[in-house]
Every structure is written in C-alpha cells, then in structure tokens.
Biopython code that builds the backbone (N, CA, C, O; Angstrom):
import numpy as np
from Bio.PDB.StructureBuilder import StructureBuilder

atoms = [
    (1, "MET", "N", (0.847, -40.290, 24.885)),
    (1, "MET", "CA", (0.335, -40.267, 26.232)),
    (1, "MET", "C", (-1.074, -40.955, 26.283)),
    (1, "MET", "O", (-1.387, -41.711, 27.203)),
    (2, "ALA", "N", (-1.864, -40.661, 25.287)),
    (2, "ALA", "CA", (-3.194, -41.283, 25.169)),
    (2, "ALA", "C", (-3.058, -42.825, 25.105)),
    (2, "ALA", "O", (-3.812, -43.549, 25.755)),
    (3, "VAL", "N", (-2.097, -43.298, 24.321)),
    (3, "VAL", "CA", (-1.889, -44.716, 24.152)),
    (3, "VAL", "C", (-1.489, -45.326, 25.478)),
    (3, "VAL", "O", (-2.019, -46.355, 25.896)),
    (4, "ALA", "N", (-0.538, -44.668, 26.136)),
    (4, "ALA", "CA", (-0.086, -45.175, 27.439)),
    (4, "ALA", "C", (-1.209, -45.220, 28.426)),
    (4, "ALA", "O", (-1.311, -46.178, 29.193)),
    (5, "SER", "N", (-2.078, -44.198, 28.440)),
    (5, "SER", "CA", (-3.219, -44.170, 29.369)),
    (5, "SER", "C", (-4.184, -45.292, 29.039)),
    (5, "SER", "O", (-4.690, -45.958, 29.942)),
    (6, "ALA", "N", (-4.447, -45.510, 27.756)),
    (6, "ALA", "CA", (-5.348, -46.628, 27.332)),
    (6, "ALA", "C", (-4.752, -47.933, 27.731)),
    (6, "ALA", "O", (-5.490, -48.816, 28.169)),
    (7, "LEU", "N", (-3.444, -48.123, 27.610)),
    (7, "LEU", "CA", (-2.780, -49.402, 28.025)),
    (7, "LEU", "C", (-2.938, -49.590, 29.517)),
    (7, "LEU", "O", (-3.187, -50.713, 29.954)),
    (8, "LEU", "N", (-2.808, -48.552, 30.319)),
    (8, "LEU", "CA", (-2.957, -48.697, 31.762)),
    (8, "LEU", "C", (-4.381, -49.089, 32.159)),
    (8, "LEU", "O", (-4.584, -49.916, 33.047)),
    (9, "VAL", "N", (-5.376, -48.472, 31.477)),
    (9, "VAL", "CA", (-6.757, -48.840, 31.748)),
    (9, "VAL", "C", (-7.011, -50.291, 31.323)),
    (9, "VAL", "O", (-7.690, -51.026, 32.040)),
    (10, "LEU", "N", (-6.491, -50.706, 30.196)),
    (10, "LEU", "CA", (-6.644, -52.103, 29.722)),
    (10, "LEU", "C", (-5.967, -53.039, 30.652)),
    (10, "LEU", "O", (-6.510, -54.104, 30.944)),
    (11, "GLN", "N", (-4.800, -52.700, 31.137)),
    (11, "GLN", "CA", (-4.068, -53.553, 32.097)),
    (11, "GLN", "C", (-4.871, -53.703, 33.370)),
    (11, "GLN", "O", (-4.951, -54.812, 33.899)),
    (12, "ASP", "N", (-5.455, -52.672, 33.877)),
    (12, "ASP", "CA", (-6.244, -52.716, 35.060)),
    (12, "ASP", "C", (-7.474, -53.577, 34.869)),
    (12, "ASP", "O", (-7.823, -54.360, 35.752)),
    (13, "LEU", "N", (-8.133, -53.449, 33.740)),
    (13, "LEU", "CA", (-9.342, -54.231, 33.468)),
    (13, "LEU", "C", (-9.026, -55.721, 33.340)),
    (13, "LEU", "O", (-9.831, -56.561, 33.743)),
    (14, "MET", "N", (-7.888, -56.045, 32.794)),
    (14, "MET", "CA", (-7.495, -57.470, 32.598)),
    (14, "MET", "C", (-7.121, -58.143, 33.922)),
    (14, "MET", "O", (-7.365, -59.342, 34.061)),
    (15, "LYS", "N", (-6.560, -57.459, 34.875)),
    (15, "LYS", "CA", (-6.148, -58.077, 36.065)),
    (15, "LYS", "C", (-7.162, -57.966, 37.166)),
    (15, "LYS", "O", (-6.945, -58.515, 38.246)),
    (16, "ARG", "N", (-8.265, -57.278, 36.944)),
    (16, "ARG", "CA", (-9.281, -57.046, 37.978)),
    (16, "ARG", "C", (-9.973, -58.375, 38.323)),
    (16, "ARG", "O", (-10.532, -59.041, 37.450)),
    (17, "ALA", "N", (-9.928, -58.735, 39.568)),
    (17, "ALA", "CA", (-10.585, -59.917, 39.998)),
    (17, "ALA", "C", (-11.954, -59.509, 40.616)),
    (17, "ALA", "O", (-12.097, -58.406, 41.144)),
    (18, "PRO", "N", (-12.926, -60.398, 40.541)),
    (18, "PRO", "CA", (-14.193, -60.086, 41.157)),
    (18, "PRO", "C", (-14.011, -59.820, 42.675)),
    (18, "PRO", "O", (-13.333, -60.565, 43.382)),
    (19, "VAL", "N", (-14.624, -58.767, 43.117)),
    (19, "VAL", "CA", (-14.502, -58.370, 44.538)),
    (19, "VAL", "C", (-15.781, -58.669, 45.262)),
    (19, "VAL", "O", (-16.879, -58.303, 44.841)),
    (20, "THR", "N", (-15.595, -59.351, 46.374)),
    (20, "THR", "CA", (-16.775, -59.614, 47.261)),
    (20, "THR", "C", (-16.571, -58.711, 48.489)),
    (20, "THR", "O", (-15.563, -58.771, 49.192)),
    (21, "VAL", "N", (-17.590, -57.878, 48.696)),
    (21, "VAL", "CA", (-17.511, -56.933, 49.785)),
    (21, "VAL", "C", (-18.629, -57.250, 50.787)),
    (21, "VAL", "O", (-19.797, -57.403, 50.431)),
    (22, "GLU", "N", (-18.218, -57.338, 52.036)),
    (22, "GLU", "CA", (-19.227, -57.557, 53.044)),
    (22, "GLU", "C", (-19.684, -56.208, 53.585)),
    (22, "GLU", "O", (-19.024, -55.192, 53.370)),
    (23, "ALA", "N", (-20.810, -56.200, 54.283)),
    (23, "ALA", "CA", (-21.376, -54.910, 54.689)),
    (23, "ALA", "C", (-20.439, -54.105, 55.592)),
    (23, "ALA", "O", (-20.425, -52.877, 55.500)),
    (24, "GLY", "N", (-19.663, -54.745, 56.454)),
    (24, "GLY", "CA", (-18.797, -53.999, 57.349)),
    (24, "GLY", "C", (-17.465, -53.590, 56.745)),
    (24, "GLY", "O", (-16.692, -52.863, 57.368)),
    (25, "ASP", "N", (-17.193, -54.058, 55.527)),
    (25, "ASP", "CA", (-15.927, -53.782, 54.864)),
    (25, "ASP", "C", (-15.870, -52.549, 53.996)),
    (25, "ASP", "O", (-14.822, -52.209, 53.448)),
    (26, "MET", "N", (-17.029, -51.864, 53.868)),
    (26, "MET", "CA", (-17.072, -50.707, 52.981)),
    (26, "MET", "C", (-16.161, -49.603, 53.528)),
    (26, "MET", "O", (-16.177, -49.320, 54.726)),
    (27, "PRO", "N", (-15.359, -48.974, 52.642)),
    (27, "PRO", "CA", (-14.545, -47.892, 53.119)),
    (27, "PRO", "C", (-15.379, -46.680, 53.549)),
    (27, "PRO", "O", (-16.406, -46.368, 52.948)),
    (28, "ARG", "N", (-14.931, -46.036, 54.559)),
    (28, "ARG", "CA", (-15.667, -44.826, 55.086)),
    (28, "ARG", "C", (-15.288, -43.650, 54.227)),
    (28, "ARG", "O", (-14.110, -43.377, 53.993)),
    (29, "ARG", "N", (-16.303, -42.959, 53.761)),
    (29, "ARG", "CA", (-16.050, -41.749, 52.924)),
    (29, "ARG", "C", (-15.898, -40.580, 53.857)),
    (29, "ARG", "O", (-16.659, -40.402, 54.808)),
    (30, "ASN", "N", (-14.881, -39.780, 53.557)),
    (30, "ASN", "CA", (-14.551, -38.637, 54.435)),
    (30, "ASN", "C", (-14.820, -37.353, 53.674)),
    (30, "ASN", "O", (-13.910, -36.726, 53.133)),
    (31, "TYR", "N", (-16.135, -36.962, 53.645)),
    (31, "TYR", "CA", (-16.532, -35.759, 52.909)),
    (31, "TYR", "C", (-15.999, -34.524, 53.564)),
    (31, "TYR", "O", (-15.768, -33.514, 52.900)),
    (32, "ARG", "N", (-15.798, -34.588, 54.880)),
    (32, "ARG", "CA", (-15.287, -33.412, 55.636)),
    (32, "ARG", "C", (-13.871, -33.068, 55.079)),
    (32, "ARG", "O", (-13.547, -31.896, 54.886)),
    (33, "LEU", "N", (-13.073, -34.067, 54.836)),
    (33, "LEU", "CA", (-11.695, -33.827, 54.365)),
    (33, "LEU", "C", (-11.731, -33.290, 52.916)),
    (33, "LEU", "O", (-10.877, -32.493, 52.528)),
    (34, "VAL", "N", (-12.726, -33.733, 52.122)),
    (34, "VAL", "CA", (-12.860, -33.179, 50.797)),
    (34, "VAL", "C", (-13.203, -31.711, 50.799)),
    (34, "VAL", "O", (-12.656, -30.926, 50.024)),
    (35, "VAL", "N", (-14.130, -31.343, 51.693)),
    (35, "VAL", "CA", (-14.470, -29.923, 51.812)),
    (35, "VAL", "C", (-13.296, -29.097, 52.315)),
    (35, "VAL", "O", (-13.073, -27.983, 51.843)),
    (36, "ILE", "N", (-12.554, -29.628, 53.259)),
    (36, "ILE", "CA", (-11.351, -28.936, 53.760)),
    (36, "ILE", "C", (-10.348, -28.733, 52.644)),
    (36, "ILE", "O", (-9.774, -27.652, 52.511)),
    (37, "ALA", "N", (-10.133, -29.755, 51.845)),
    (37, "ALA", "CA", (-9.134, -29.618, 50.758)),
    (37, "ALA", "C", (-9.614, -28.635, 49.715)),
    (37, "ALA", "O", (-8.790, -27.890, 49.183)),
    (38, "PHE", "N", (-10.907, -28.583, 49.385)),
    (38, "PHE", "CA", (-11.411, -27.581, 48.458)),
    (38, "PHE", "C", (-11.247, -26.168, 49.070)),
    (38, "PHE", "O", (-10.910, -25.226, 48.354)),
    (39, "ALA", "N", (-11.475, -26.025, 50.341)),
    (39, "ALA", "CA", (-11.328, -24.711, 50.993)),
    (39, "ALA", "C", (-9.852, -24.292, 50.959)),
    (39, "ALA", "O", (-9.571, -23.111, 50.759)),
    (40, "ILE", "N", (-8.928, -25.190, 51.143)),
    (40, "ILE", "CA", (-7.511, -24.842, 51.106)),
    (40, "ILE", "C", (-7.110, -24.443, 49.711)),
    (40, "ILE", "O", (-6.348, -23.493, 49.535)),
    (41, "VAL", "N", (-7.614, -25.161, 48.695)),
    (41, "VAL", "CA", (-7.328, -24.809, 47.300)),
    (41, "VAL", "C", (-7.935, -23.425, 46.965)),
    (41, "VAL", "O", (-7.316, -22.611, 46.279)),
    (42, "GLY", "N", (-9.163, -23.187, 47.470)),
    (42, "GLY", "CA", (-9.786, -21.878, 47.251)),
    (42, "GLY", "C", (-9.000, -20.758, 47.925)),
    (42, "GLY", "O", (-8.848, -19.680, 47.352)),
    (43, "GLY", "N", (-8.509, -20.998, 49.113)),
    (43, "GLY", "CA", (-7.673, -20.051, 49.809)),
    (43, "GLY", "C", (-6.396, -19.759, 49.069)),
    (43, "GLY", "O", (-5.938, -18.617, 49.040)),
    (44, "TYR", "N", (-5.808, -20.789, 48.464)),
    (44, "TYR", "CA", (-4.587, -20.643, 47.639)),
    (44, "TYR", "C", (-4.850, -19.734, 46.457)),
    (44, "TYR", "O", (-4.075, -18.826, 46.155)),
    (45, "VAL", "N", (-5.970, -20.002, 45.794)),
    (45, "VAL", "CA", (-6.343, -19.179, 44.577)),
    (45, "VAL", "C", (-6.600, -17.752, 44.987)),
    (45, "VAL", "O", (-6.230, -16.821, 44.272)),
    (46, "ALA", "N", (-7.240, -17.566, 46.150)),
    (46, "ALA", "CA", (-7.512, -16.146, 46.604)),
    (46, "ALA", "C", (-6.251, -15.420, 47.040)),
    (46, "ALA", "O", (-6.092, -14.225, 46.789)),
    (47, "LEU", "N", (-5.361, -16.146, 47.691)),
    (47, "LEU", "CA", (-4.161, -15.505, 48.248)),
    (47, "LEU", "C", (-2.992, -15.366, 47.220)),
    (47, "LEU", "O", (-2.052, -14.602, 47.439)),
    (48, "LEU", "N", (-3.076, -16.092, 46.148)),
    (48, "LEU", "CA", (-1.974, -16.068, 45.180)),
    (48, "LEU", "C", (-1.702, -14.661, 44.652)),
    (48, "LEU", "O", (-0.534, -14.275, 44.628)),
    (49, "PRO", "N", (-2.664, -13.879, 44.237)),
    (49, "PRO", "CA", (-2.350, -12.499, 43.771)),
    (49, "PRO", "C", (-1.949, -11.559, 44.873)),
    (49, "PRO", "O", (-1.303, -10.545, 44.609)),
    (50, "LEU", "N", (-2.317, -11.866, 46.119)),
    (50, "LEU", "CA", (-2.013, -10.982, 47.253)),
    (50, "LEU", "C", (-0.640, -11.251, 47.854)),
    (50, "LEU", "O", (0.093, -10.323, 48.196)),
    (51, "LEU", "N", (-0.302, -12.524, 47.978)),
    (51, "LEU", "CA", (0.964, -12.917, 48.601)),
    (51, "LEU", "C", (2.062, -13.283, 47.601)),
    (51, "LEU", "O", (3.244, -13.304, 47.947)),
    (52, "GLY", "N", (1.682, -13.560, 46.412)),
    (52, "GLY", "CA", (2.676, -14.011, 45.435)),
    (52, "GLY", "C", (2.829, -15.510, 45.432)),
    (52, "GLY", "O", (2.417, -16.194, 46.369)),
    (53, "PHE", "N", (3.425, -16.016, 44.372)),
    (53, "PHE", "CA", (3.578, -17.475, 44.190)),
    (53, "PHE", "C", (4.331, -18.152, 45.315)),
    (53, "PHE", "O", (3.881, -19.169, 45.844)),
    (54, "ARG", "N", (5.474, -17.597, 45.685)),
    (54, "ARG", "CA", (6.328, -18.305, 46.629)),
    (54, "ARG", "C", (5.650, -18.450, 48.002)),
    (54, "ARG", "O", (5.597, -19.542, 48.566)),
    (55, "VAL", "N", (5.135, -17.332, 48.526)),
    (55, "VAL", "CA", (4.500, -17.406, 49.905)),
    (55, "VAL", "C", (3.195, -18.196, 49.869)),
    (55, "VAL", "O", (2.928, -19.004, 50.758)),
    (56, "ALA", "N", (2.397, -17.963, 48.858)),
    (56, "ALA", "CA", (1.079, -18.660, 48.746)),
    (56, "ALA", "C", (1.312, -20.170, 48.543)),
    (56, "ALA", "O", (0.584, -20.981, 49.114)),
    (57, "THR", "N", (2.287, -20.542, 47.764)),
    (57, "THR", "CA", (2.556, -21.994, 47.537)),
    (57, "THR", "C", (3.107, -22.619, 48.797)),
    (57, "THR", "O", (2.741, -23.750, 49.117)),
    (58, "LEU", "N", (3.951, -21.950, 49.512)),
    (58, "LEU", "CA", (4.470, -22.447, 50.795)),
    (58, "LEU", "C", (3.286, -22.714, 51.747)),
    (58, "LEU", "O", (3.186, -23.796, 52.327)),
    (59, "LEU", "N", (2.419, -21.752, 51.897)),
    (59, "LEU", "CA", (1.287, -21.882, 52.816)),
    (59, "LEU", "C", (0.314, -23.012, 52.321)),
    (59, "LEU", "O", (-0.200, -23.790, 53.125)),
    (60, "PHE", "N", (0.085, -23.073, 51.004)),
    (60, "PHE", "CA", (-0.806, -24.054, 50.443)),
    (60, "PHE", "C", (-0.299, -25.469, 50.689)),
    (60, "PHE", "O", (-1.043, -26.320, 51.178)),
    (61, "VAL", "N", (0.940, -25.719, 50.357)),
    (61, "VAL", "CA", (1.501, -27.058, 50.509)),
    (61, "VAL", "C", (1.503, -27.470, 51.990)),
    (61, "VAL", "O", (1.129, -28.592, 52.329)),
    (62, "GLY", "N", (1.920, -26.571, 52.845)),
    (62, "GLY", "CA", (1.945, -26.879, 54.284)),
    (62, "GLY", "C", (0.562, -27.148, 54.829)),
    (62, "GLY", "O", (0.359, -28.116, 55.562)),
    (63, "ALA", "N", (-0.386, -26.307, 54.483)),
    (63, "ALA", "CA", (-1.756, -26.492, 54.958)),
    (63, "ALA", "C", (-2.410, -27.720, 54.470)),
    (63, "ALA", "O", (-3.074, -28.407, 55.246)),
    (64, "LEU", "N", (-2.259, -28.044, 53.206)),
    (64, "LEU", "CA", (-2.874, -29.225, 52.634)),
    (64, "LEU", "C", (-2.218, -30.490, 53.210)),
    (64, "LEU", "O", (-2.914, -31.452, 53.537)),
    (65, "GLN", "N", (-0.939, -30.491, 53.331)),
    (65, "GLN", "CA", (-0.237, -31.626, 53.963)),
    (65, "GLN", "C", (-0.686, -31.891, 55.337)),
    (65, "GLN", "O", (-0.935, -33.034, 55.721)),
    (66, "ALA", "N", (-0.801, -30.777, 56.134)),
    (66, "ALA", "CA", (-1.243, -30.915, 57.500)),
    (66, "ALA", "C", (-2.693, -31.382, 57.603)),
    (66, "ALA", "O", (-3.048, -32.108, 58.532)),
    (67, "ALA", "N", (-3.522, -30.973, 56.662)),
    (67, "ALA", "CA", (-4.952, -31.367, 56.660)),
    (67, "ALA", "C", (-5.081, -32.820, 56.277)),
    (67, "ALA", "O", (-5.928, -33.521, 56.831)),
    (68, "LEU", "N", (-4.275, -33.299, 55.352)),
    (68, "LEU", "CA", (-4.410, -34.720, 54.907)),
    (68, "LEU", "C", (-3.857, -35.684, 55.882)),
    (68, "LEU", "O", (-4.369, -36.799, 55.972)),
    (69, "GLY", "N", (-2.836, -35.336, 56.633)),
    (69, "GLY", "CA", (-2.263, -36.230, 57.663)),
    (69, "GLY", "C", (-1.717, -35.352, 58.786)),
    (69, "GLY", "O", (-0.578, -34.889, 58.725)),
    (70, "ARG", "N", (-2.500, -35.138, 59.763)),
    (70, "ARG", "CA", (-2.157, -34.220, 60.847)),
    (70, "ARG", "C", (-0.852, -34.655, 61.566)),
    (70, "ARG", "O", (-0.759, -35.750, 62.121)),
    (71, "PRO", "N", (0.128, -33.766, 61.530)),
    (71, "PRO", "CA", (1.407, -34.110, 62.227)),
    (71, "PRO", "C", (1.150, -34.102, 63.757)),
    (71, "PRO", "O", (0.449, -33.239, 64.285)),
    (72, "ARG", "N", (1.728, -35.065, 64.416)),
    (72, "ARG", "CA", (1.554, -35.204, 65.860)),
    (72, "ARG", "C", (2.786, -34.792, 66.700)),
    (72, "ARG", "O", (2.661, -34.396, 67.859)),
    (73, "THR", "N", (3.945, -34.896, 66.095)),
    (73, "THR", "CA", (5.161, -34.568, 66.815)),
    (73, "THR", "C", (5.861, -33.372, 66.182)),
    (73, "THR", "O", (5.539, -32.996, 65.055)),
    (74, "MET", "N", (6.786, -32.786, 66.870)),
    (74, "MET", "CA", (7.540, -31.667, 66.369)),
    (74, "MET", "C", (8.323, -32.068, 65.136)),
    (74, "MET", "O", (8.447, -31.272, 64.205)),
    (75, "ARG", "N", (8.860, -33.290, 65.104)),
    (75, "ARG", "CA", (9.605, -33.771, 63.942)),
    (75, "ARG", "C", (8.700, -33.828, 62.738)),
    (75, "ARG", "O", (9.126, -33.442, 61.650)),
    (76, "GLN", "N", (7.463, -34.292, 62.876)),
    (76, "GLN", "CA", (6.534, -34.320, 61.769)),
    (76, "GLN", "C", (6.205, -32.934, 61.250)),
    (76, "GLN", "O", (6.098, -32.713, 60.043)),
    (77, "TRP", "N", (6.044, -31.984, 62.198)),
    (77, "TRP", "CA", (5.784, -30.592, 61.790)),
    (77, "TRP", "C", (6.980, -30.018, 61.017)),
    (77, "TRP", "O", (6.802, -29.268, 60.057)),
    (78, "LEU", "N", (8.190, -30.375, 61.439)),
    (78, "LEU", "CA", (9.375, -29.923, 60.713)),
    (78, "LEU", "C", (9.434, -30.535, 59.333)),
    (78, "LEU", "O", (9.851, -29.873, 58.382)),
    (79, "VAL", "N", (9.027, -31.781, 59.203)),
    (79, "VAL", "CA", (9.035, -32.393, 57.894)),
    (79, "VAL", "C", (8.006, -31.692, 56.953)),
    (79, "VAL", "O", (8.287, -31.434, 55.783)),
    (80, "VAL", "N", (6.816, -31.402, 57.511)),
    (80, "VAL", "CA", (5.783, -30.651, 56.742)),
    (80, "VAL", "C", (6.386, -29.304, 56.314)),
    (80, "VAL", "O", (6.276, -28.928, 55.147)),
    (81, "ALA", "N", (7.000, -28.602, 57.212)),
    (81, "ALA", "CA", (7.573, -27.293, 56.881)),
    (81, "ALA", "C", (8.674, -27.436, 55.845)),
    (81, "ALA", "O", (8.727, -26.633, 54.913)),
    (82, "ALA", "N", (9.538, -28.404, 55.961)),
    (82, "ALA", "CA", (10.609, -28.610, 55.018)),
    (82, "ALA", "C", (10.095, -28.928, 53.593)),
    (82, "ALA", "O", (10.606, -28.435, 52.587)),
    (83, "ILE", "N", (9.084, -29.756, 53.575)),
    (83, "ILE", "CA", (8.502, -30.121, 52.272)),
    (83, "ILE", "C", (7.820, -28.902, 51.649)),
    (83, "ILE", "O", (7.912, -28.676, 50.442)),
    (84, "ALA", "N", (7.134, -28.119, 52.487)),
    (84, "ALA", "CA", (6.435, -26.907, 51.950)),
    (84, "ALA", "C", (7.468, -25.915, 51.461)),
    (84, "ALA", "O", (7.290, -25.353, 50.380)),
    (85, "VAL", "N", (8.529, -25.671, 52.190)),
    (85, "VAL", "CA", (9.582, -24.745, 51.729)),
    (85, "VAL", "C", (10.265, -25.286, 50.459)),
    (85, "VAL", "O", (10.457, -24.553, 49.489)),
    (86, "GLY", "N", (10.616, -26.533, 50.481)),
    (86, "GLY", "CA", (11.278, -27.147, 49.342)),
    (86, "GLY", "C", (10.402, -27.104, 48.069)),
    (86, "GLY", "O", (10.885, -26.804, 46.977)),
    (87, "THR", "N", (9.127, -27.408, 48.238)),
    (87, "THR", "CA", (8.247, -27.375, 47.077)),
    (87, "THR", "C", (8.160, -25.989, 46.499)),
    (87, "THR", "O", (8.270, -25.813, 45.286)),
    (88, "ALA", "N", (7.963, -24.991, 47.353)),
    (88, "ALA", "CA", (7.872, -23.600, 46.905)),
    (88, "ALA", "C", (9.150, -23.179, 46.186)),
    (88, "ALA", "O", (9.095, -22.608, 45.097)),
    (89, "LEU", "N", (10.293, -23.461, 46.795)),
    (89, "LEU", "CA", (11.596, -23.072, 46.172)),
    (89, "LEU", "C", (11.875, -23.800, 44.880)),
    (89, "LEU", "O", (12.265, -23.177, 43.893)),
    (90, "VAL", "N", (11.690, -25.074, 44.863)),
    (90, "VAL", "CA", (11.987, -25.883, 43.661)),
    (90, "VAL", "C", (11.031, -25.413, 42.524)),
    (90, "VAL", "O", (11.463, -25.190, 41.393)),
    (91, "SER", "N", (9.767, -25.276, 42.846)),
    (91, "SER", "CA", (8.812, -24.774, 41.807)),
    (91, "SER", "C", (9.196, -23.433, 41.313)),
    (91, "SER", "O", (9.156, -23.191, 40.106)),
    (92, "TYR", "N", (9.572, -22.534, 42.196)),
    (92, "TYR", "CA", (9.940, -21.202, 41.790)),
    (92, "TYR", "C", (11.177, -21.256, 40.860)),
    (92, "TYR", "O", (11.163, -20.672, 39.777)),
    (93, "PHE", "N", (12.217, -21.941, 41.281)),
    (93, "PHE", "CA", (13.397, -21.974, 40.479)),
    (93, "PHE", "C", (13.212, -22.658, 39.109)),
    (93, "PHE", "O", (13.736, -22.217, 38.086)),
    (94, "VAL", "N", (12.450, -23.746, 39.146)),
    (94, "VAL", "CA", (12.169, -24.424, 37.860)),
    (94, "VAL", "C", (11.427, -23.516, 36.904)),
    (94, "VAL", "O", (11.862, -23.324, 35.769)),
    (95, "PHE", "N", (10.323, -22.959, 37.342)),
    (95, "PHE", "CA", (9.500, -22.160, 36.474)),
    (95, "PHE", "C", (10.086, -20.773, 36.191)),
    (95, "PHE", "O", (10.197, -20.386, 35.028)),
    (96, "GLU", "N", (10.455, -20.032, 37.211)),
    (96, "GLU", "CA", (10.879, -18.665, 37.035)),
    (96, "GLU", "C", (12.298, -18.575, 36.443)),
    (96, "GLU", "O", (12.538, -17.767, 35.545)),
    (97, "ARG", "N", (13.216, -19.376, 36.926)),
    (97, "ARG", "CA", (14.607, -19.240, 36.536)),
    (97, "ARG", "C", (14.967, -20.114, 35.332)),
    (97, "ARG", "O", (15.628, -19.659, 34.398)),
    (98, "TYR", "N", (14.521, -21.382, 35.367)),
    (98, "TYR", "CA", (14.901, -22.300, 34.293)),
    (98, "TYR", "C", (14.035, -22.132, 33.063)),
    (98, "TYR", "O", (14.537, -21.945, 31.955)),
    (99, "LEU", "N", (12.704, -22.199, 33.271)),
    (99, "LEU", "CA", (11.769, -22.126, 32.136)),
    (99, "LEU", "C", (11.406, -20.702, 31.761)),
    (99, "LEU", "O", (10.771, -20.481, 30.730)),
    (100, "LEU", "N", (11.800, -19.722, 32.583)),
    (100, "LEU", "CA", (11.518, -18.329, 32.328)),
    (100, "LEU", "C", (10.003, -18.011, 32.221)),
    (100, "LEU", "O", (9.578, -17.215, 31.383)),
    (101, "VAL", "N", (9.229, -18.645, 33.078)),
    (101, "VAL", "CA", (7.781, -18.373, 33.170)),
    (101, "VAL", "C", (7.622, -17.384, 34.298)),
    (101, "VAL", "O", (8.089, -17.602, 35.416)),
    (102, "LEU", "N", (6.957, -16.302, 33.986)),
    (102, "LEU", "CA", (6.679, -15.287, 35.008)),
    (102, "LEU", "C", (5.603, -15.791, 35.964)),
    (102, "LEU", "O", (4.501, -16.125, 35.530)),
    (103, "LEU", "N", (5.895, -15.848, 37.202)),
    (103, "LEU", "CA", (4.960, -16.268, 38.236)),
    (103, "LEU", "C", (4.340, -15.064, 38.913)),
    (103, "LEU", "O", (4.954, -13.997, 38.933)),
    (104, "PRO", "N", (3.140, -15.194, 39.469)),
    (104, "PRO", "CA", (2.484, -14.045, 40.075)),
    (104, "PRO", "C", (3.308, -13.428, 41.214)),
    (104, "PRO", "O", (3.831, -14.136, 42.074)),
    (105, "ARG", "N", (3.412, -12.080, 41.198)),
    (105, "ARG", "CA", (3.989, -11.348, 42.295)),
    (105, "ARG", "C", (2.869, -10.926, 43.245)),
    (105, "ARG", "O", (1.743, -10.664, 42.821)),
    (106, "GLY", "N", (3.188, -10.867, 44.501)),
    (106, "GLY", "CA", (2.170, -10.506, 45.509)),
    (106, "GLY", "C", (1.956, -8.991, 45.611)),
    (106, "GLY", "O", (2.920, -8.229, 45.687)),
    (107, "ALA", "N", (0.713, -8.568, 45.612)),
    (107, "ALA", "CA", (0.357, -7.184, 45.857)),
    (107, "ALA", "C", (0.816, -6.699, 47.214)),
    (107, "ALA", "O", (1.242, -5.557, 47.385)),
    (108, "TRP", "N", (0.714, -7.637, 48.209)),
    (108, "TRP", "CA", (1.087, -7.297, 49.566)),
    (108, "TRP", "C", (2.596, -7.445, 49.823)),
    (108, "TRP", "O", (3.192, -6.675, 50.577)),
    (109, "THR", "N", (3.192, -8.448, 49.181)),
    (109, "THR", "CA", (4.586, -8.764, 49.487)),
    (109, "THR", "C", (5.551, -8.179, 48.443)),
    (109, "THR", "O", (6.690, -7.869, 48.794)),
    (110, "GLY", "N", (5.153, -8.022, 47.208)),
    (110, "GLY", "CA", (6.019, -7.457, 46.170)),
    (110, "GLY", "C", (6.944, -8.515, 45.527)),
    (110, "GLY", "O", (7.707, -8.198, 44.614)),
    (111, "PHE", "N", (6.872, -9.755, 46.000)),
    (111, "PHE", "CA", (7.678, -10.797, 45.354)),
    (111, "PHE", "C", (6.882, -12.075, 45.234)),
    (111, "PHE", "O", (7.388, -13.071, 44.717)),
]
sb = StructureBuilder()
sb.init_structure("model")
sb.init_model(0)
sb.init_chain("A")
sb.init_seg("    ")
for serial, (resi, resn, name, xyz) in enumerate(atoms, 1):
    if name == "N":
        sb.init_residue(resn, " ", resi, " ")
    sb.init_atom(name, np.array(xyz, "f"), 0.0, 1.0, " ", f" {name:<3s}", serial, name[0])
structure = sb.get_structure()
C-alpha cells in the first residue's frame, strides 16, 4: 500500500503543470462548512454509546450528507434518507454479521 501511495504521489508530481492563478480565480474557503462537519462528527461520537451504532450511523450519514449538499426537493431528501439507511444497514451486516465485530449497543435504545 505504501508503494502504491508513493506511485500515486509521483504520478501527480510528474503530470503537474505550472498553474497561473489570477486574483479573482482563487477558490473560496468554506470554514463554516468545516465547523459544521466537525460538529456533526462530534455529535456522532457523543450519540454512539447512547443510541447505538445503527441509529447513530443513520443520523450521522443523513446529517452530514444534508450539510454537504442541502437537498432541495422531496426526491433529494428521499435519496439522502435511502443512502443513510443503506449505509447503516450495510455497515451493520458487514461488521456485526459477516466479520463478527461487536458494534456499540445504545444505552437508550438497547440495540
């Protein structure tokens, strides 16, 4: 893996062309979004022992997805919900059932 990573860095360095950036072309940094993402991750860590892996992961994925790209239509909200539910379920089944890794149970939910 280290060799593959080094090759990717080398490949990037070799194809990098000099970049000329004009004053108006600088990308806008969105520190507010970074703070929101950190708060969502902190909330996930805090809620994980209380709600359990499945519920906390569902809320985490849904909240982070909605924060990164706010859904505007009902269809987009349904996609966010479907991805959150799917991520929580697939993660649970892969780790708990297939790999036999015990995931945190919720003190409030019991599962």
